[in-house]
N, C-alpha and C positions, 0 to 999 in steps of 0.2 A: 552421509553428512547432511545436516540440516541447511537448507538454503539459507542465505544471509536475509534479514528482515529487509523489505523494500526500502524503508528509510536510509540504510547504509549506502544504497545505489544512488540515493537523491542527490543533487547539488545544492549546496547551501549558497543562497543570494542575499544580498542586503535587504532588497524590498520586493514585494509582490502587491500590485495594484489590481483588484478584480473590479470590472465594471460590466454593466449590461451591454455595453458596445464600446469598441475602440475604433476611432476613425483614424487609421495610421497616416493618411494622404497618399502613402506609397504603399499599396494600391488605394485607389479612391474609395471602394467599397467599405463600409463598415463590417466589423466583425462582432458578431453576437456572442455574448458571454465569454469573454475572453480576459486573460490576465496578461498584465505587463510585468516581465521580470527584470530586475535591476541589480546590478552588482558593480561596485566601484564607479559609481555615477554614470555608467554606461547600460544601454539596454541590452539584455542577454537574449530575450526572446519573447515573442507574442504567442500564447498557447491558449487553447480551450482550458476551461476551469479543471475538468477532470485530468486533462494531460499535465497541467501545472501541479495538481496534487501528486501525481505519479513520479514527476522528475525533479521537482524542487523543493527545498525547504527554505522559508523565508525568516529573517530575523525580525522583519516588520511586515506585517499582512494587513493591508488596508482594503476595505471592501466598500465599494461605492456602486451598489446593486441597482440604482436607478439613474445611474450617470452615463455619459458617454465620455470617453478619455480621449483627448486631442493632443497633437504637439503644442508645445508653448507658442503663442501668437507673437509675430514679430512686427512691431511697429516701425515700419521702414523708413519714417521721417517725423521728426518731432523737434521742436525748440522747447525742451522739457521745462527749463527754468522759467519760461513765460507762463507757467501755471499760476505763478503769482500775479499776472495780469489778466486773469480769466475774466472775461467780459467787460474789460476796461473801455472798449469802444465798439459796441454793436452797430450794425446797420450802417457801415462807412465802408466805401470801396477801398481796394488794396493800397492805391497810392496815397490818399489820404490817411488811411489807417495807419500806414506807415511813418509818414511824414509828420503828421500832426498829432498823433497819440502815442505811437510805440517808440520811435525813436528819441523824441524829447524825454520821455519818462526813462528810458535806458540811460540816457546821458545823465540823469539826476541820480540813479541808484546803482548802475551797473558795477559789480565788484565780486570778488570770489563767494563772499557770504550770501550774496543775492543768488547766485547760480547753485551753490551747494543746497541752500534752503529750498529754493524752487525745484530743484531736480529731485531732492528727496520727497517733496510734496507730490511731485508727478509719478515717481517711482511707485509710491504707495497706491495711487489711483490705478496705475497700469497693471500692478501685480494683482490687485483685487479684482481686475477685469481679466485675468488671464493672459496678460502681457508679459513674456519673460526676457525679451530682448528688444532694445531699442536702438534705431539710428538716429542719433542726436546731432544737431548742428547749432552750435552757439559759443558765446564767448567763455573764457576760463575753462577750458576742458578738464583741467586737472580737478577743479571743484566739483564738477559733474562726475568725474570718475569715482572720487571719493564717496559720493552719494549713491552711485550704483553698487560699489563694492559693499557698502553697509547695508543696502537692501537685499542683496544677493541676486541682482540681476546681470543679466549680459548688456554690453552697450558697444555700438560703434560710434566713435567720438569724431565729428568732423573739425578739423583745423580751420577755423573761419577766416576768409581773406576777403578784404574790402580794399578799394583804393583811397578811402578817406579815413580820418581818424576817429577813433572812439576812445573811451577810458581804457580799452584793453590794449591797443597798439595804435602807433602813429600813421603806418603805412602798409602796403603789402608785404614788404620784407619783414617788418616788425611782426605782422600777424604769423607769417610762416616760421619765424625764428621762435615765438612763444609757444606755438603750437607743436611744434618739432621737439622742443625741451619737454614739454608734457607728455609726448609719445615716448620719449626716451625713459622718463620717470616711471612709465607704466608697462614697459615691454615684456616684463615678466609676469604680469597679470593674465591670467588665461580668459578671464571674462571680459577684458576691455581690448579693444583694437581701434586703431585710427584710421581716418581717411583725410583726404584734402578736400575742404568745402568752401571753395569760392562762391560768394552770396549768389551771383547772377551774371549773365553776361554784361547786362547794362550798367553794373556797378563794379566791374573789374576789366581793366583794359587789357589790350594785346600782350604788352610787355609782361604783366603780371601773369597772365594765362601761360605764356610761355614758360615761364619760371615754375609755375604750378605743374605743368605736363613734364618738365624735365625732371623735377622731383618725384613725381609718381611713377615715372619709369625707373628711376634709380633706386627708389625705396619700395616699389612694388605696392604702391597704394592706390586704393580706390578714389576716384574723383567723383564728388557729389555735387549737384548744383541745381538751383531753382532754374527752370527753363520754360519759356513759353507759357507762362502762367496766365497772362492776359492778351488780350487782342492788341493793345496798344504796344506791348512790347515787341509784337512782330511787326506791326506798322512802323514804329520808330526805327527798327533795325532795317527794314527794307528802304525806308527812306534815306538812311544814312550811307549805306553801300550796296543796296540791291540785293542783300543775301538774308536768309532768315538766320536767326541767332545759332542754330545748330550747324548750319552749313558754315558759318565763321568759326565755330569751335572745331568742327572737323578739320577745316583748313589749318588750324593751329595744332592739330594733333591731339586733341583732348579726347576723342570718342575712342570706342573700344570695349571689350569685354569688362574692363573696369570703370566704365563710365556710367553713373546714375542720373537719369533725366528726372528731377522732381517736379511734379505737376503735369507738365507736357500736355496742356490742355488744348494748346492752338497748333498743333503740328499738322502740316499738309501732306498730300501723298508722298511727296518727294521726302519730307522729313522722316516719315514712317519707314520708307524704303531705306533710308540711311541708317536709322537706328537698328533695323533688322540686319542689313549687311554687315555693320560694325558690332553686332551681338551686344548692344547696349541694354540696359534695363531702364524701366519707368516705374516710378512711384506714383500711384493714383491716391489723392487725397480728396474724395469727394464731398465730405462736409464742409471742410474749409474752402474748396473752390466755390461750392454752392453758397455759402454764408457770405463770401467776399464779391459774390456775382461774377467770378471770373469766367465760369463757363463748365463744360463737363467734358471731360478727356474721352478720346475715341477708344475706349478700352477694348471693345471687341475688335476693332481694326489692329489693335496692337497684338492681341492674342492671335488673330488670324494670319498676321505676318510673321509669327513665331518669335515675337518680342516677350521676354520675361517681364511680367507685370507683378508688383509687389503693392502693398497697401500701407497708407500711412495715415495718422491722424492731423498732422501739422500741429502747431503750438495750441495749446489751450486758449491763448488769447485770440486766435482767429477761428477756432472750432467751439471752444468752451467744454468740450469733453475729449478725454484720451480713452475713447472707446472703440476698440477694433472690431468688436462684434457689431456694433452699430455700423460701422464703415462697411462691414461685409454686406449687410442687408441693403444699405444705400447704393453701394456700387452695382450689386446685382439688379436692382430695381431701375437705376438709371441708365443701365445698359440695355434693359429690355425696352425702356420707354423711348430711348434716342435711335435706337435701330428699328423699332417696330417689329422685332423679333422676341418672341416670348421664350425661345430656347437660348437666347443670349446669356452668357455668363451664369450657367447653372449653379447650384449650390457647391457641388464638389469643385468646381473650377475657382469659385471665389474664395473657398477655404483654403485651396492651394495657394492663392495669391497672398493671403493672409498668414501663411506659415512658411513653406518651401519657396515660395516666390521671394518673400522677403528675405530668407536666409541666403538664396542665390544672389540677390543683389548685394548683400553685404560680404559675399564671398565665405560664407559661413555654412553652405549647404552640405558640406561632408560631416558636419558636427551637429547640426540642429535642423529643424523645419519638417521632419516627418519621424514616426515612430518606427524605425527598423533597427535590427540588431546592429550594434556597433556604435550607433550615434549615442550623443549625450541624453540622459533622460530628463528632458524638458518636457513636462506635460501638465495638463490642465484637466481637472474633472468638472463636468458641467451636469447639474441635476436636472433631468428631464421629467420629474415627477410632479412639477408644478400644475396648478390648474391651467395656465397659460401655455403649457407644453403637453398637454393631455387630450387625447391620445397621441402615440407617436406611431407613425408609418414608416417614416424614414428619418433617422436621427441626424443625417447629414443635412437634410432639408432644414429640420428643426434648428440647428446650429445656426443658420443664415436667416432664416424666416420667422422663427417663433421664439427661440430664446434670446436672453440678452445677458449682459454682464452680470446682472444681479443673480444669476444662476449658477456662476462660478463659486464652488465651495472650496477647492483645493487646488494648489499649484505647487510643482516641484521644479527645481533647477539642479541639475546633476543628480537627480534622485533625492535631493535634500528638500525638506518642505520649507517654503516661503509664504504659503497661505495654507492655513489649516481651519476648516469649518468656518470659512469667511473671514478669518482674523489674519491679518498681515502680521507674520511672526517677527521680523528682524527691524522693525521700525516703529519707534514710540509714535503712534498716530496722534495722540493727544498733544505731544511736544511739538509735532510738525504742524498741526492745526494752530496753536498758539503763535509759532513763529510766522505763520502766514497772515495771521491777524496783525502782527506787527508791522509786516511790510504793507499790509492794505493801509493802515494808518498813513503811511508815507506816499503810497501810490495813488490813493483816492483825490489827493490834491491835484488841481489841473496843472499840466505841465507849463513852464515858463518862468 
């Protein structure tokens, strides 16, 4: 009997992506001349090219032979709709930036249309730069959800909570009711999850925090909040009751594996021990913290203590770019400069923060964050053939220290293309730009 042809024994899969290197994050080392095999939106295998030839037949075969393939980047903190306020108030410290420039403008324009249009603008920018998932904290989360779904991105949407009124809600109870109603509406959307997002300890009182903690425990929701972003925040808290803001939140029951401390620039040793003991997460936003002169978070100390660290851009209004590749390089350089240790936050570690670290902070690490069999096929192809990335001795080093978001050529979410040959696929970019210009005409006028 004649043996069956080899092709009969091969498994048919939806997608094969060949790359010069794959940096799966788990493990850290890059794999040379490997293919990513995808079926049903999930990763089936990573295999050398010849093994992939022998074992698989792909319905779609993409070759990116000068590229490194990485997991989709996770922007672990953003106020995406604020992309419409990009550069509205530069060179201003945080308190004045909020009270004199941002909040007055929000009071004039905030609404579902503003949030949808701003989030779609941000989604286009993020996808083009390799960001496939975003942890978003802003008003009207249902409008943001619609934008992310249209773009093909994943998102965690924070239910905003404040103790003062805005156009969105009159008080903490109103914020929670509106946000949880939005959560109920999108519970069947696999790319959308929700969290509770009290703005900060200094804008949310103890009674509201207790209600938030109770809901988080009942509904198994992450709590994310701005924490210790400035020295003044810490000083004011110590003056008021002799405790750091983190100690206060811990006493209220907020901390734990589902607690995400955003910024965490001014934590002392006691705070770091508490974050580690409670298995909390930290989101480092180096560019925003630097631009607002808030300081530099002690990321090396967090990692040494075993704390999971993620990376975020913050909003484009305080950063001006939703560029996680830029955040990787800045985070690595600042860690080295502040510690005096050239080995602090090496490239593989900072790539992990931007991918698996973010996924863990969002509670999505079983689904995304690394390129391993069984996980969703969220992947990014980055071309290292450019003059600025030639020659390449270590592709992981190049990802952090040489390449930029302009080298991203292709992005997939669940194995489906959302960026191809540098073109965002599901967003009408020209229409989004036109909408942004219309909002600009309104926002350019001084508030008041």
